[in-house]
C-alpha positions, 0 to 999 in steps of 0.5 A: 778880837772879833768885832762881834765880841763884847768888851767894856770901855774905860774912862777915868774922870778925876776920881770917877771910873766910867765903864761902858758896855760895848757890843752895840751890834748885838744890843750889848748882849753879854757874851763871855768876853764882855762878862770877863772884861766887865769883871776886870774893869770893876776889879781895876776900879776896886783896886785903885785907891784914887777912884771913888765911884764908878758909873756903868753905862752902855754905848748905843741905844740900849743898855743890854739885851741880856745874855747871849745864850747862843754864845754862852750855852756851851760854856755855862757848865764850865764856869763862865760865871765863876770868877777868880777869888781876886776878881770882882763879880759884877753880879755879886753872887760869888767870889770877891764882893765889891766894896766901893759905890757904883751908879748905873745908867740905863736906857732902851731895853734892859733884860735879864742880866742887865736887871741883875746888874742894876740890882747889885748896884747902889743907884740906878738912873733910867731913861723914860724909854726903858723896857725891862724883862726878867725873861729867863723862864721863857728861855728855860732857865732861871735867873742866876745873877741874883734876881731870885733874891734881890728882885724879891728884896726890892719889890716884895714877894708878890710884885716880884713873882708877877714878873719873875714867873712870867717874864713879862715886859714892864716899863720904867714907871713900873720899875720905879714902883718895884724899887728897881731904879732910883730915878726916871729922866726924859733924857739919856741918863749918863750925865745924871749918873755922872752928876750923882757919882761926883756927889758921892765922890765928894764925900769921905770915901771910908765913910761911904764904904762903911755905910755900904758895908753896913747896909749890905750886911743888913740886907743879906744877914738881917738888922740884928747882925748889922747892928751888932757890927756898928761899933766895928765899922766905926772903929775900923773907919777911925783907924784907917782915917788916922793911919799915916800916909 
């Protein structure tokens, strides 16, 4: 593998899985290799019953400069974002959907696909030095990692369009106001993200997964659909909890 190619690091700490974006020479810009490796890492996490919560973070000073369009442009039409049905899509827009919780720790710059990765996570901790931009329109493309849906769901139409249609930069305080992040802290965010992940991991894993599933169903299909399936989530959890090892 070329040192310029992106990859992700993996570390297991008890029941946590730490996944680190690792292409620091390019400010962790996503190339096809890092996209593929991130999908593989999240699939490993999803399939390992001993792992209860994942933390996605970035090596170096910046979370990600977004998409490496120089490397990706020739591959966009050949399915670089089409994941095998058995693999987790890190952006949750197609293929296999993640069912287990993910916490994201963000510092420095976080552009385009990085914001969309946050929007598909469950908790996001940001350092106060963060600078965000959903700048796809300035590059002649649209956000295809979920921002046209999830950014609007989080921030509301008018606030979301302020940034989706201009590509303007905004800071961590604005991201908090837009409901894109959960907390702002002055220090590097990884330790706080791990602390929250450990707290999640102490809860009953099936209850955590059922809670995520119900909330996601409400966000994607509306409250009535989620309400209609409450009993099913309860019954499924009880059945799984009662099953012999």
